[in-house]
N, C-alpha and C positions, 0 to 999 in steps of 0.2 A: 580750743579744746574744751570739752564739757566734763564736769565732774558728776558722775552718775550716782544716784542714791538707790539703795536696795529697796525693793517693794516689800513691805511687811507681810502682805497677804501671801507671798510665796513661801514664807517661813512658818506658817500655821501648822500645828500638829506634827512637828518633827518627831520622829521616833526616838525615844530614850534621850531626850534633850530638854530637860526641865529648867535649864539654867537661866538666870536673870541677865538681861542686857546691861552692858556698861559702855560708855562712850567717852572718847577724848578727841578734842580737835587738834589736828596736826598741821604744821606748816609744810606744804608740799614743795615750796619754792616757786619762783617766777610769779609771785603774787597769788598763788592758789592755796586754798586751805581745804581740808577734808576731815570727815569724822572717821575715827578708827574705832571699831567695835571690839570688845574683849570680854572674856569671862573672868570673874573674880569670885571664887567660891572658897568657903571656909573662913575661920576667924582671921581678922586683920592682923592679929599679933602672933599668928602661927608661922612656922618657918615656911617661906615661899618657895614654890617650884614653878618655873616658867616652862610652858609647853609651846614650842614653835612649830607650826605646820609648814608644809611646802607646797609644791605645784602639783595639780591645780585645786588643792583641797582647802579646807577652812577649819575652824575650831570644832565643828561637828565631828571631825575625825577623832577627837579625844573623849567623846562622850562615855566610852566604856572604861577608860582609864581613870577618869575623874573620881568616881565613887570610892574605889579602894585607896586612892591617894588621900582623899578627905578623911576616910576612916582611920588612916594611919596618923592623922594629926597635922597634915600639911595644908597650907593655903595654896590654892591652884589658880594660876593666872595664865590664860590662853588668849592671845590676840588673834584677830583676823588681819592678816597683812593688807595694806592698801592695795586695792584691786581684787580682793578676794572676800568671800563670806558676806557678812553684813556690812563690812566697811565700804566706804565710798570708792569709786572706781574711775580714775581718769580714762577717757576713751581713746587716747592717743598712745599707740604702742611705743613710739619713739620717746615718750616722756619717762618711761620706766628705765632705770639704770640700777646696777648693783649698788653703787654708792648711795643713791637716793633711798633705796630700800633700807640700807643700813641706817641712814640718817633718820628716816621715818620711825624705824623700830627703836632707835635710841631715844627719840623724843618720848615715845610711849614708856619706855623703861624708866627714864628719869622722872616722869610724872607719877607713875603708878607704883613702881617698885625700885626705889633707888638703893635699898639695902642689899647686901649679898644674898644670892638666891641659888638654888639648885636649878639645873637646866636639863630638859629632855628635848632633843631636836632630831628631826627627820627630813630628808630631802633638802629643799631650799631652807628649811628651818635650821639646818646645819651650816649651810653656806653663810647664813646670817649669824647664827648663834655661835658657831666656832670662831668666826672672825671676831665677834665681840669678846669671847673668852680670851683669845690671843691678844687683843688690844687692851683689855682690862681684866686680867685674871683674878685679881683680888675681889672682884665683884661677884664671883661664882664660888659656891661652896662645894659643888661637885657637878659632874656631867654624865648623862647617859646619852649616847649617840646611836642612831639606828638608820641604816640605809642612806648614808650621807657622807660628805667629805669636805675638805677645804682645798679646792684645786688650784694649781699654779701652772697651768699649761700642760704640755706633753702630748700624748696621743690618745684621743678619745676613743671609747669603745664603739664598735659598729652599732650596738643597740642604742647607745645614746645618740649617735648621729642620725639614726633613723627617726628617733623620737623628736629630735630638734627640727628636722625637715618636716615631719608630720605636723607639728605645732605651728610651723610657719606657713605652710601652704595647703593644708587639707581643707577641702570645702566644708566638711562636717567636723566639728570639734565639740562633741557631746561629752561634757565633763563627767557626768554620772557613769556613763558607759566606760569611759577611760579608766576610772577608778575601779570599777567592777572587774575589768580585765586585768588590772594590776594587783589583784588580791588572789590569794590561794583559796579563799572561801567565797561562796556566792553571796552577793548583796541582794536584799529584798527590793521590791519595786519602790517602797517608801524610802529606803536608804538611797537608792539611785536618784530619786526625785529630790532628796535633801541636798545632794551634791550638785544637782542642776539648779537648785533654787537661786543661788546668787547670780546666775548667768542666763537671763531671759532672752538675750539677743546677742548678735555679733559684737556691737560696741562694748558691751559689758565684759567681753572676754579679752580685752586688750592686754590686761596684765597677765592673764594665763597664757596667751599667745607669746608674750614677750619673754617670759622667764627662761625657757630653754636656750634661747640665743644669748642670754647674758652669762651663762656658766662659763668661766674662763678656762676652757679645756684645751685651747690652742694658743701657741705662742703669739704674743703681741696683743692679746685681748685685754680690754679694761678689766681691772680687778686683780690681775696677776701680781703686780708689784705690791698692792695693798695686802694681798693674801700672803705673799712671801714675808712681809714684815710681821704680819700677825702670827705666822708659824713660829717665830722666835719665842713669843710668849706662850703659844699653845703647846709647843714641844716641852717647855719648862713648867707647864701646869702640873703641880705636884699634889693636888688634891684628888680624891677618888674619881676616876674616869673609866666608865664601863661602856663596852660596845656590845650591842645585841642586834645582829643583822639577820635579815630573812634569807633563808636558803634558796628561795624561789624568785629572787630579784635579779633579773639579768643585767640591770644597769650598774648597781654598786659592786657586784662581784666580790672580790677579796679586799675591798677597801677597809672593812672593819679591822682586819688583821694589820693592815698598814697603819691605821690610826693607833692601834694598841702598841705597836712597836715604836712609834715615834714620840709618844706622850708619856712623860714621867709618871703621872698619876695613874696610868693604865697598868703599870707593872704589878703583877700578882693578883689582878682583878679577875673575877670569874666570867670572862668574855664567853659569848656563846653565839652559835649560828642556829637560829630557830627554824625547825622543820615545818613544812606546810605553812610557810609564811612568805608572802609576796612583798612587793615594794611598799604598799601601804600596810605596814606591820601592825599599826594600831587597830586595824580591822580584824586581822588574823590572830594576833597574839596579845590582846590587851592586858590580860591578867599577868602574863609573864613580864611584860614591859613595865607595868605598874609596880610589880614586886621588885623588879630590878631598880627602879627609882627609889623605892622605900629602903631597900637593903643598902644602896649606895649612900643615901642620905644618912642612914644610921652609921655607916662606916665613917662618914665625914663628921659625925658628931652633931648633925643637925637634928636628928630625932633620937629620943631615948630608947 
């Protein structure tokens, strides 16, 4: 297996992305190490908020949310998961597992932001982030979740099964075009190119190809028992928990309502379904999502 490094030339002149690079070396296991890239904006002593992206995006997804979060007085931390963005990419699809992604992200959290933090998570950012909330609830001050869930088997939707098969077997796997199709607003050519930038060839897409098959949506899959245990802590999470889901996302459907019903801290919160909002809600409704994070952080006492 090779560990692929991002080509800096592919990330020149990204639109609306003036943020400084930060790096942390991660133990991948089996003798491999890799560099994880992340954004760290705002004063180091400001209340932290973690922004976890999903499949097949990277921290570029948060470029429109970051400025209002900073203006509100938060410190914003947004990692690129291993296999995505500017982070290093193992080129073996079989090397990626749910538990390894959790382990890699926890290494980053321990090194960069060990104190309690707010969390915004979407897509696989929620499969990772909500698991972490369930396992260590005291390390999170509040949560805003969008277009995500913490699955424990069951019956997957036809839309998700079609996506899983496409990611596995399609000859063409153009990341920028995929993200453009999964938003309710049109992306510019420069934005599409920015989402393509981390993935110059097929080996670099191993992590993106792997993720859909790792979602534990069918009985017997790896991750189900771990998520079931995490749900005990997640259901009892009594700090503010807000759901803001996209009305035009065919994959997550009514999962926001399910989250809101099962989690203690979600009671009485102003949950919403955002119109003209697809799966990649950060592109379609960044102002509303950022305000949701700010309001939830204030309710939690994180911001004055």
